[in-house]
C-alpha positions as CSV (number, residue, x, y, z in Angstrom):
1,Q,18.3,-0.9,-4.4
2,V,14.7,-2.1,-4.2
3,Q,12.2,-1.8,-7.1
4,L,8.5,-1.6,-6.4
5,V,5.9,-2.2,-9.1
6,E,2.3,-1.3,-8.3
7,S,-0.8,-2.3,-10.2
8,G,-4.6,-2.4,-9.8
9,G,-5.7,1.2,-9.5
10,G,-8.6,2.6,-11.5
11,L,-12.1,4.2,-11.4
12,V,-14.8,2.7,-9.2
13,Q,-18.2,3.8,-7.9
14,A,-18.7,4.6,-4.3
15,G,-19.4,1.3,-2.4
16,G,-17.3,-0.7,-4.8
17,S,-14.1,-2.5,-4.4
18,L,-10.5,-2.5,-5.8
19,R,-7.4,-4.5,-5.1
20,L,-4.0,-3.1,-5.4
21,S,-0.8,-5.1,-5.8
22,C,2.8,-4.2,-5.1
23,A,5.8,-6.4,-6.0
24,A,9.2,-5.7,-4.5
25,S,12.4,-6.9,-6.1
26,G,16.1,-6.2,-5.7
27,T,18.1,-6.1,-2.5
28,T,15.4,-7.0,0.0
29,S,16.0,-8.1,3.6
30,S,13.9,-11.0,4.9
31,T,13.1,-8.7,7.8
32,N,11.1,-5.8,6.4
33,V,7.9,-3.8,6.4
34,M,5.8,-3.1,3.4
35,G,2.7,-1.0,3.2
36,W,0.6,1.6,1.5
37,Y,0.3,5.4,1.8
38,R,-1.9,7.7,-0.2
39,Q,-1.9,11.3,-1.2
40,A,-5.0,13.2,-2.3
41,P,-4.7,16.5,-4.3
42,G,-3.7,19.3,-2.0
43,K,-3.1,17.0,1.0
44,Q,-0.1,15.4,2.6
45,R,0.8,11.8,2.1
46,E,-0.8,9.7,4.8
47,L,-0.6,6.1,6.0
48,V,-3.1,3.6,4.9
49,G,-1.5,0.5,6.5
50,T,1.5,-1.6,6.8
51,I,2.4,-5.3,7.1
52,S,5.6,-6.8,8.4
53,S,7.5,-9.8,7.1
54,L,5.9,-11.6,10.1
55,H,2.5,-10.6,8.7
56,S,1.8,-8.2,11.6
57,T,-0.5,-5.4,10.3
58,N,-1.2,-1.8,11.2
59,Y,-4.0,0.3,9.8
60,A,-4.9,4.0,9.8
61,A,-8.3,4.7,11.4
62,S,-9.8,5.5,8.0
63,A,-8.9,2.1,6.7
64,K,-9.9,-0.1,9.6
65,G,-12.8,-2.4,8.8
66,R,-12.8,-1.6,5.1
67,F,-9.2,-2.2,3.8
68,T,-7.1,-5.4,4.3
69,I,-3.4,-5.7,3.6
70,S,-2.0,-9.1,2.9
71,R,1.3,-10.4,1.6
72,D,2.9,-13.3,-0.2
73,G,6.1,-13.5,1.7
74,A,7.8,-15.8,-0.8
75,K,7.3,-13.2,-3.5
76,N,7.7,-10.0,-1.4
77,T,4.3,-9.0,-2.9
78,I,1.6,-7.2,-0.9
79,Y,-2.0,-6.6,-1.7
80,L,-4.5,-3.9,-0.6
81,Q,-8.1,-5.0,-0.7
82,M,-10.3,-2.0,-0.5
83,N,-14.0,-2.5,0.1
84,S,-16.9,0.0,0.6
85,L,-14.9,2.7,-1.1
86,K,-15.8,6.3,-0.6
87,P,-15.1,9.4,-2.7
88,E,-12.7,10.6,0.0
89,D,-10.6,7.5,-0.7
90,T,-9.7,9.1,-4.0
91,A,-5.9,9.5,-4.1
92,V,-2.7,8.3,-5.5
93,Y,-1.7,5.2,-3.6
94,Y,2.0,4.5,-3.0
95,C,3.6,1.3,-2.1
96,Y,6.3,1.4,0.6
97,F,9.2,-0.9,1.4
98,L,11.5,-0.7,4.4
99,N,14.4,-3.1,5.0
100,L,14.8,-3.5,8.8
101,R,18.2,-5.1,8.7
102,P,20.5,-3.3,9.0
103,P,18.5,-0.6,10.9
104,G,18.4,3.0,9.8
105,L,17.9,2.5,6.1
106,A,15.7,4.8,4.0
107,P,12.4,3.4,2.7
108,Y,11.7,2.8,-1.0
109,W,8.5,4.1,-2.7
110,G,6.6,2.9,-5.8
111,Q,5.6,5.2,-8.6
112,G,2.0,5.4,-7.3
113,T,-1.3,4.2,-8.8
114,Q,-4.4,6.4,-9.1
115,V,-7.6,5.4,-7.3
116,T,-10.7,7.4,-8.2
117,V,-14.0,6.8,-6.4
118,S,-17.0,8.5,-8.0
119,S,-20.1,9.4,-6.0
């Protein structure tokens, strides 16, 4: 089992910034991928970005240039720095953890943290 604890959501005005954190604990492989997804009301959950245990990152088009994912490997903690926020970034943001060894395991999800961007 892997437990994910997220923090850092809140209300911010358009153009502002927020930083989300997610700490993973439990049975974690040293070879893994962590990341962020988000889900807006009435919409499907969508990828924001991921970062591997080798610090390789991948971003959705909507996040490129505005959002940055980083991680503290020693602590299995990741961060999502969100700049130039837009009202359309309003969503519940979910942390994601996937052990890659052994392959084929199901991912773990955090409880979600609300991000609201006012216009």
